[in-house]
C-alpha positions as CSV (number, residue, x, y, z in Angstrom):
1,X,124.8,121.1,87.6
2,X,127.8,119.3,89.9
3,X,127.8,115.3,90.2
4,X,129.5,116.5,94.3
5,X,126.4,115.3,95.9
6,X,127.3,114.4,99.5
7,X,126.8,110.6,100.6
8,X,123.6,109.8,102.2
9,X,122.9,108.9,105.7
10,X,121.9,105.8,107.3
11,X,120.1,108.2,109.6
12,X,118.6,111.6,108.8
13,X,116.1,113.5,109.5
14,X,114.2,117.0,108.4
15,X,114.0,118.8,112.0
16,X,116.8,121.0,112.4
17,X,116.9,121.0,115.8
18,X,117.9,117.2,116.1
19,X,121.5,115.0,115.7
20,X,120.7,113.7,113.0
21,X,119.6,116.5,110.6
22,X,122.4,117.0,107.4
23,X,121.4,120.5,105.5
24,X,124.4,119.4,102.7
25,X,121.5,116.7,101.9
26,X,118.5,118.7,101.5
27,X,120.2,120.9,98.5
28,X,119.2,118.5,96.9
29,X,116.0,116.3,96.1
30,X,116.0,112.6,97.2
31,X,113.7,110.2,97.7
32,X,112.7,107.7,99.9
33,X,110.6,104.7,99.4
34,X,109.2,101.7,102.1
35,X,107.9,99.0,101.7
36,X,108.4,99.0,97.9
37,X,106.8,101.9,97.3
38,X,107.9,106.5,97.5
39,X,107.3,108.3,100.5
40,X,106.8,112.4,100.7
41,X,105.6,112.4,103.9
42,X,108.9,111.1,105.8
43,X,110.0,113.5,107.8
44,X,112.0,111.1,109.6
45,X,114.5,107.8,108.6
46,X,116.9,104.9,109.6
47,X,117.7,102.2,107.3
48,X,119.5,99.6,109.2
49,X,117.2,99.6,111.1
50,X,114.1,99.4,109.0
51,X,111.4,102.4,110.0
52,X,111.0,105.6,108.8
53,X,108.2,109.0,111.0
54,X,105.8,109.9,109.2
55,X,102.6,112.6,111.1
56,X,99.7,111.2,112.0
57,X,97.1,112.8,110.4
58,X,96.5,116.5,111.5
59,X,98.0,116.1,115.8
60,X,100.3,117.8,116.8
61,X,102.4,118.1,120.2
62,X,101.6,120.8,123.2
63,X,104.5,123.0,121.5
64,X,102.4,122.4,117.7
65,X,105.1,120.0,116.0
66,X,103.4,116.8,114.5
67,X,102.8,114.1,116.5
68,X,105.2,111.0,114.3
69,X,104.2,107.7,113.9
70,X,107.1,104.8,113.4
71,X,106.2,102.2,110.6
72,X,109.3,99.7,110.0
73,X,110.2,98.2,106.8
74,X,112.7,97.6,103.5
75,X,114.2,101.5,103.5
76,X,115.9,102.7,99.9
77,X,117.0,105.9,99.6
78,X,118.0,108.3,96.6
79,X,118.9,111.4,95.3
80,X,116.5,111.8,92.5
């Protein structure tokens, strides 16, 4: 396994339609710690603004995508 992992960006989304999507990042396992606890349901984050977007239960919009809510707090991102 090589150590040529790309630097983790300040703002990242898992949605390929987003301008903040970076495919090279998702070739590696990343972890997101929010308010001191590791979260596994984060769809998007911003470290500098201190927020994450997570699905609001099983609610979906009219196109079938999950509705996201923004939670504010300290965000840490790391490679596993």
